[in-house]
Backbone as JSON Lines, residues from 0, in Angstrom:
{"i":0,"aa":"X","n":[-8.66,-77.09,38.9],"ca":[-8.86,-75.59,39.11],"c":[-8.29,-74.29,39.93]}
{"i":1,"aa":"X","n":[-7.55,-73.67,39.76],"ca":[-6.52,-72.86,40.57],"c":[-7.22,-72.14,41.43]}
{"i":2,"aa":"X","n":[-7.16,-72.37,42.63],"ca":[-7.92,-70.85,43.87],"c":[-6.88,-70.3,44.83]}
{"i":3,"aa":"X","n":[-7.2,-69.01,44.75],"ca":[-6.04,-68.15,45.77],"c":[-7.16,-68.35,46.92]}
{"i":4,"aa":"X","n":[-6.82,-68.43,47.96],"ca":[-7.06,-68.51,48.95],"c":[-6.8,-67.31,49.95]}
{"i":5,"aa":"X","n":[-7.05,-66.92,50.45],"ca":[-7.04,-65.4,50.97],"c":[-7.2,-65.53,52.39]}
{"i":6,"aa":"X","n":[-6.51,-65.29,53.33],"ca":[-6.04,-65.46,54.94],"c":[-6.48,-63.64,56.11]}
{"i":7,"aa":"X","n":[-7.72,-63.83,56.56],"ca":[-7.77,-62.26,56.91],"c":[-7.57,-62.6,58.25]}
{"i":8,"aa":"X","n":[-6.68,-61.76,59.2],"ca":[-7.32,-61.6,60.19],"c":[-6.79,-60.53,61.1]}
{"i":9,"aa":"X","n":[-6.87,-60.31,62.17],"ca":[-7.2,-59.07,63.06],"c":[-5.91,-58.8,63.54]}
{"i":10,"aa":"X","n":[-5.07,-57.51,62.17],"ca":[-3.12,-57.27,62.96],"c":[-3.5,-57.13,64.58]}
{"i":11,"aa":"X","n":[-1.77,-57.59,64.48],"ca":[-1.58,-57.94,66.31],"c":[-1.83,-58.76,67.71]}
{"i":12,"aa":"X","n":[-3.16,-58.99,66.79],"ca":[-3.53,-60.78,67.43],"c":[-2.47,-61.88,68.26]}
{"i":13,"aa":"X","n":[-1.6,-61.77,66.93],"ca":[-0.97,-62.49,66.81],"c":[0.93,-62.54,67.6]}
{"i":14,"aa":"X","n":[0.61,-61.24,67.93],"ca":[1.64,-60.49,68.84],"c":[1.48,-60.38,70.67]}
{"i":15,"aa":"X","n":[0.42,-61.07,70.47],"ca":[-0.58,-61.15,71.76],"c":[0.16,-62.6,72.05]}
{"i":16,"aa":"X","n":[-0.22,-63.37,71.54],"ca":[0.77,-65.08,71.67],"c":[1.52,-65.38,72.1]}
{"i":17,"aa":"X","n":[2.1,-66.09,73.43],"ca":[3.32,-66.26,74.19],"c":[3.64,-66.82,73.05]}
{"i":18,"aa":"X","n":[5.03,-67.37,72.83],"ca":[6.29,-68.02,72.05],"c":[5.82,-69.18,71.82]}
{"i":19,"aa":"X","n":[5.19,-70.15,72.55],"ca":[4.77,-71.47,72.52],"c":[3.32,-71.32,72.1]}
{"i":20,"aa":"X","n":[2.65,-70.98,72.01],"ca":[1.67,-70.91,71.27],"c":[1.64,-70.26,69.85]}
{"i":21,"aa":"X","n":[2.71,-69.74,69.3],"ca":[2.88,-69.22,67.76],"c":[4.1,-70.67,67.33]}
{"i":22,"aa":"X","n":[4.68,-70.93,67.81],"ca":[5.59,-72.02,67.94],"c":[3.86,-73.31,67.29]}
{"i":23,"aa":"X","n":[3.31,-73.4,67.81],"ca":[2.29,-74.27,67.11],"c":[1.65,-74.16,66.39]}
{"i":24,"aa":"X","n":[1.24,-73.11,66.5],"ca":[0.33,-72.35,65.09],"c":[1.56,-72.54,63.77]}
{"i":25,"aa":"X","n":[2.82,-72.17,64.41],"ca":[3.79,-72.39,62.82],"c":[3.62,-73.87,62.61]}
{"i":26,"aa":"X","n":[4.14,-74.58,63.78],"ca":[3.82,-75.59,63.31],"c":[2.81,-76.69,62.11]}
{"i":27,"aa":"X","n":[1.14,-76.08,62.68],"ca":[0.81,-76.91,62.03],"c":[0.09,-76.07,60.72]}
{"i":28,"aa":"X","n":[0.18,-74.51,60.17],"ca":[0.97,-74.08,58.98],"c":[2.03,-74.73,58.2]}
{"i":29,"aa":"X","n":[3.16,-75.22,59.18],"ca":[3.98,-76.27,58.11],"c":[3.37,-77.75,57.89]}
{"i":30,"aa":"X","n":[2.99,-78.24,58.74],"ca":[1.96,-79.45,58.89],"c":[1.03,-79.47,57.28]}
{"i":31,"aa":"X","n":[-0.07,-77.92,57.08],"ca":[-0.56,-77.57,55.97],"c":[0.18,-77.98,54.84]}
{"i":32,"aa":"X","n":[0.68,-76.94,54.61],"ca":[1.48,-77.1,53.67],"c":[2.14,-78.01,53.03]}
{"i":33,"aa":"X","n":[2.98,-78.55,54.05],"ca":[3.44,-79.84,53.18],"c":[2.22,-81.54,53.35]}
{"i":34,"aa":"X","n":[1.31,-81.36,53.72],"ca":[0.16,-82.0,53.5],"c":[-0.5,-81.44,52.28]}
{"i":35,"aa":"X","n":[-0.1,-80.22,51.62],"ca":[-1.06,-80.28,49.63],"c":[0.04,-80.0,48.72]}
{"i":36,"aa":"X","n":[1.3,-80.18,49.33],"ca":[2.28,-80.03,48.33],"c":[2.59,-81.52,48.49]}
{"i":37,"aa":"X","n":[2.73,-82.56,49.49],"ca":[2.5,-83.94,48.75],"c":[1.33,-84.4,47.92]}
{"i":38,"aa":"X","n":[0.22,-83.54,48.23],"ca":[-0.8,-84.18,47.63],"c":[-1.21,-83.25,46.13]}
{"i":39,"aa":"X","n":[0.22,-82.91,45.5],"ca":[-0.11,-82.19,44.46],"c":[-0.62,-80.83,44.16]}
{"i":40,"aa":"X","n":[-0.74,-80.45,44.95],"ca":[-2.18,-79.08,45.01],"c":[-1.56,-77.7,45.64]}
{"i":41,"aa":"X","n":[-0.19,-77.6,45.95],"ca":[0.21,-76.2,46.28],"c":[0.84,-76.27,45.13]}
{"i":42,"aa":"X","n":[0.72,-74.52,45.15],"ca":[1.15,-73.74,43.89],"c":[1.88,-72.86,44.38]}
{"i":43,"aa":"X","n":[1.4,-71.92,45.77],"ca":[2.57,-70.8,45.9],"c":[1.82,-70.45,47.0]}
{"i":44,"aa":"X","n":[3.09,-69.88,47.77],"ca":[2.14,-69.37,49.21],"c":[3.15,-67.87,50.23]}
{"i":45,"aa":"X","n":[2.55,-66.95,50.03],"ca":[2.86,-66.19,51.25],"c":[2.49,-65.8,52.11]}
{"i":46,"aa":"X","n":[3.45,-65.65,53.53],"ca":[2.66,-64.19,54.97],"c":[2.94,-62.86,54.3]}
{"i":47,"aa":"X","n":[1.94,-62.33,54.83],"ca":[2.89,-60.31,54.07],"c":[3.13,-59.88,55.14]}
{"i":48,"aa":"X","n":[3.8,-58.91,55.28],"ca":[4.04,-58.19,56.54],"c":[3.0,-56.92,56.29]}
{"i":49,"aa":"X","n":[2.72,-56.76,58.1],"ca":[1.45,-56.01,58.01],"c":[0.94,-54.8,57.76]}
{"i":50,"aa":"X","n":[-0.34,-54.3,57.25],"ca":[-0.84,-53.41,56.68],"c":[-0.14,-52.07,56.86]}
{"i":51,"aa":"X","n":[0.23,-51.8,57.62],"ca":[1.29,-50.71,58.29],"c":[1.64,-50.96,56.48]}
{"i":52,"aa":"X","n":[3.09,-51.13,56.14],"ca":[3.66,-51.61,55.04],"c":[3.07,-51.44,53.59]}
{"i":53,"aa":"X","n":[2.65,-51.33,53.51],"ca":[1.41,-51.35,52.21],"c":[1.2,-49.58,51.75]}
{"i":54,"aa":"X","n":[1.18,-49.89,50.18],"ca":[1.76,-48.93,49.17],"c":[0.26,-49.14,48.28]}
{"i":55,"aa":"X","n":[-0.68,-47.78,48.13],"ca":[-1.87,-48.19,47.69],"c":[-2.22,-47.09,46.75]}
{"i":56,"aa":"X","n":[-2.26,-47.91,44.77],"ca":[-2.0,-47.04,44.13],"c":[-3.49,-46.59,43.97]}
{"i":57,"aa":"X","n":[-3.26,-45.74,43.15],"ca":[-4.25,-45.35,41.88],"c":[-4.43,-44.46,40.84]}
{"i":58,"aa":"X","n":[-4.65,-44.77,39.9],"ca":[-4.69,-43.56,39.09],"c":[-5.96,-42.85,38.48]}
{"i":59,"aa":"X","n":[-5.92,-41.67,38.84],"ca":[-7.04,-41.2,38.35],"c":[-6.85,-39.55,37.34]}
{"i":60,"aa":"X","n":[-7.58,-39.55,36.62],"ca":[-7.79,-38.63,35.0],"c":[-6.05,-38.53,34.86]}
{"i":61,"aa":"X","n":[-5.12,-39.68,34.87],"ca":[-3.91,-39.3,34.42],"c":[-2.76,-39.72,35.03]}
{"i":62,"aa":"X","n":[-3.5,-39.66,36.44],"ca":[-2.17,-39.29,37.46],"c":[-2.55,-40.01,38.8]}
{"i":63,"aa":"X","n":[-1.0,-40.32,39.58],"ca":[-0.68,-41.06,40.3],"c":[-0.89,-40.71,41.22]}
{"i":64,"aa":"X","n":[-2.06,-41.22,42.24],"ca":[-1.4,-41.46,43.52],"c":[-1.45,-41.84,44.86]}
{"i":65,"aa":"X","n":[-0.63,-42.05,45.45],"ca":[-0.14,-43.33,46.46],"c":[-0.17,-42.5,47.71]}
{"i":66,"aa":"X","n":[-1.01,-43.89,48.59],"ca":[-0.74,-43.92,50.08],"c":[-0.18,-43.95,51.17]}
{"i":67,"aa":"X","n":[0.06,-44.4,52.17],"ca":[0.71,-45.38,52.87],"c":[-0.62,-46.08,53.27]}
{"i":68,"aa":"X","n":[0.16,-47.31,53.51],"ca":[-1.57,-48.34,54.19],"c":[-2.58,-48.62,53.09]}
{"i":69,"aa":"X","n":[-3.22,-49.43,53.72],"ca":[-3.92,-50.32,52.81],"c":[-5.16,-49.34,52.57]}
{"i":70,"aa":"X","n":[-5.8,-49.36,51.25],"ca":[-7.2,-49.0,51.01],"c":[-8.21,-48.69,51.46]}
{"i":71,"aa":"X","n":[-8.66,-50.0,52.42],"ca":[-9.85,-49.64,53.09],"c":[-9.49,-50.14,54.85]}
{"i":72,"aa":"X","n":[-10.68,-49.34,55.84],"ca":[-9.91,-49.59,57.39],"c":[-11.12,-50.23,57.31]}
{"i":73,"aa":"X","n":[-10.51,-51.97,57.6],"ca":[-11.53,-52.77,57.96],"c":[-10.71,-53.91,59.28]}
{"i":74,"aa":"X","n":[-11.33,-54.72,60.09],"ca":[-11.51,-54.99,61.2],"c":[-10.29,-56.04,61.06]}
{"i":75,"aa":"X","n":[-10.16,-56.92,59.73],"ca":[-9.27,-58.29,59.27],"c":[-8.52,-57.39,58.41]}
{"i":76,"aa":"X","n":[-7.4,-57.72,58.36],"ca":[-6.1,-57.5,57.15],"c":[-5.92,-58.51,56.75]}
{"i":77,"aa":"X","n":[-5.75,-58.16,55.42],"ca":[-4.97,-59.64,54.68],"c":[-3.7,-60.23,55.02]}
{"i":78,"aa":"X","n":[-3.07,-61.26,55.83],"ca":[-2.16,-61.37,56.47],"c":[-1.47,-62.48,55.48]}
{"i":79,"aa":"X","n":[-1.89,-63.29,54.36],"ca":[-1.16,-64.23,53.91],"c":[-1.99,-65.14,52.99]}
{"i":80,"aa":"X","n":[-1.61,-65.71,51.77],"ca":[-2.48,-66.61,50.85],"c":[-1.66,-68.13,50.59]}
{"i":81,"aa":"X","n":[-2.28,-69.17,50.28],"ca":[-1.93,-69.96,49.35],"c":[-2.55,-70.12,47.89]}
{"i":82,"aa":"X","n":[-2.17,-70.44,47.02],"ca":[-2.96,-70.78,45.71],"c":[-2.42,-72.0,45.72]}
{"i":83,"aa":"X","n":[-3.87,-72.93,45.14],"ca":[-4.08,-73.93,45.35],"c":[-4.3,-75.2,44.22]}
{"i":84,"aa":"X","n":[-4.6,-76.17,43.9],"ca":[-5.13,-76.77,42.54],"c":[-6.58,-77.79,43.39]}
{"i":85,"aa":"X","n":[-7.17,-77.4,43.08],"ca":[-8.77,-78.25,43.63],"c":[-9.46,-78.55,42.49]}
{"i":86,"aa":"X","n":[-10.27,-79.82,42.47],"ca":[-11.06,-80.0,41.64],"c":[-11.95,-78.87,41.59]}
{"i":87,"aa":"X","n":[-13.32,-78.48,42.6],"ca":[-13.71,-77.74,42.45],"c":[-14.4,-77.1,43.73]}
{"i":88,"aa":"X","n":[-14.95,-76.19,44.13],"ca":[-15.03,-75.06,45.47],"c":[-15.24,-76.02,46.12]}
{"i":89,"aa":"X","n":[-15.99,-77.39,46.33],"ca":[-16.47,-77.92,47.81],"c":[-14.27,-78.44,48.6]}
{"i":90,"aa":"X","n":[-13.89,-78.75,46.71],"ca":[-12.24,-79.22,47.63],"c":[-11.35,-78.4,47.79]}
{"i":91,"aa":"X","n":[-11.75,-77.17,46.95],"ca":[-11.26,-75.74,48.35],"c":[-11.16,-75.59,49.22]}
{"i":92,"aa":"X","n":[-13.0,-75.51,49.59],"ca":[-13.53,-74.99,51.39],"c":[-12.55,-76.14,52.65]}
{"i":93,"aa":"X","n":[-12.68,-77.72,51.45],"ca":[-12.16,-78.45,52.2],"c":[-11.12,-78.53,52.57]}
{"i":94,"aa":"X","n":[-9.91,-77.2,52.01],"ca":[-8.79,-77.02,51.73],"c":[-8.83,-75.61,53.09]}
{"i":95,"aa":"X","n":[-9.36,-74.51,52.79],"ca":[-9.72,-74.09,53.37],"c":[-9.89,-73.27,54.61]}
{"i":96,"aa":"X","n":[-11.11,-74.7,54.9],"ca":[-10.98,-74.98,56.5],"c":[-10.3,-75.43,57.47]}
{"i":97,"aa":"X","n":[-9.01,-76.0,56.79],"ca":[-7.69,-77.13,57.2],"c":[-6.58,-75.6,57.51]}
{"i":98,"aa":"X","n":[-7.06,-74.45,57.01],"ca":[-5.93,-73.88,57.01],"c":[-6.25,-72.46,58.62]}
{"i":99,"aa":"X","n":[-4.7,-72.76,59.35],"ca":[-4.98,-72.96,60.8],"c":[-6.03,-71.38,61.16]}
{"i":100,"aa":"X","n":[-5.57,-70.59,60.28],"ca":[-6.0,-68.95,60.93],"c":[-7.29,-69.0,60.26]}
{"i":101,"aa":"X","n":[-7.95,-69.96,59.4],"ca":[-9.62,-69.87,59.83],"c":[-10.56,-69.94,61.09]}
{"i":102,"aa":"X","n":[-9.59,-71.22,61.95],"ca":[-10.34,-70.93,63.6],"c":[-10.08,-69.87,64.46]}
{"i":103,"aa":"X","n":[-9.21,-68.37,63.66],"ca":[-9.86,-67.06,64.3],"c":[-9.83,-65.74,63.28]}
{"i":104,"aa":"X","n":[-9.17,-66.19,62.36],"ca":[-9.82,-65.42,61.45],"c":[-11.0,-65.63,60.65]}
{"i":105,"aa":"X","n":[-10.5,-65.25,59.06],"ca":[-11.13,-65.81,57.7],"c":[-10.32,-65.94,56.26]}
{"i":106,"aa":"X","n":[-11.01,-66.96,55.95],"ca":[-10.41,-67.34,54.53],"c":[-11.39,-67.45,53.71]}
{"i":107,"aa":"X","n":[-10.88,-65.85,52.56],"ca":[-11.84,-66.25,51.17],"c":[-11.31,-67.01,50.06]}
{"i":108,"aa":"X","n":[-12.06,-67.32,49.64],"ca":[-11.7,-68.32,48.62],"c":[-11.65,-67.62,47.08]}
{"i":109,"aa":"X","n":[-11.26,-67.63,45.77],"ca":[-11.33,-67.04,44.85],"c":[-10.84,-68.26,43.61]}
{"i":110,"aa":"X","n":[-11.85,-68.66,42.7],"ca":[-11.19,-69.06,41.52],"c":[-9.74,-67.9,40.91]}
{"i":111,"aa":"X","n":[-9.08,-68.76,40.31],"ca":[-7.95,-68.06,39.57],"c":[-8.51,-68.02,37.68]}
{"i":112,"aa":"X","n":[-7.82,-67.06,36.88],"ca":[-8.62,-66.84,35.69],"c":[-7.35,-67.51,35.37]}
{"i":113,"aa":"X","n":[-7.76,-68.99,34.59],"ca":[-6.65,-69.56,33.98],"c":[-5.58,-68.98,33.26]}
């Protein structure tokens, strides 16, 4: 079954890290990605630009309304995601807890419709 692992974190926290710390985190993400690719669990992944670059679209009574920024004000914003292949939710949880951002943010897991 495919699962989307959505990585949420407070925007701006990464920018507060020094270059050495950021390089270490990047290496951890690369190692995680390489591992799930080797095991045949990788489907796709991407990091996302800051929520300030988002556009929200609503259609109400046949009229399209767009607004800049995310739909809701939250403490953490969606920073990136992985789509992975896992045998069950427990395996997906094991993958999610291995994502570096789980140590300072949140990883939400959702099954993908087949």
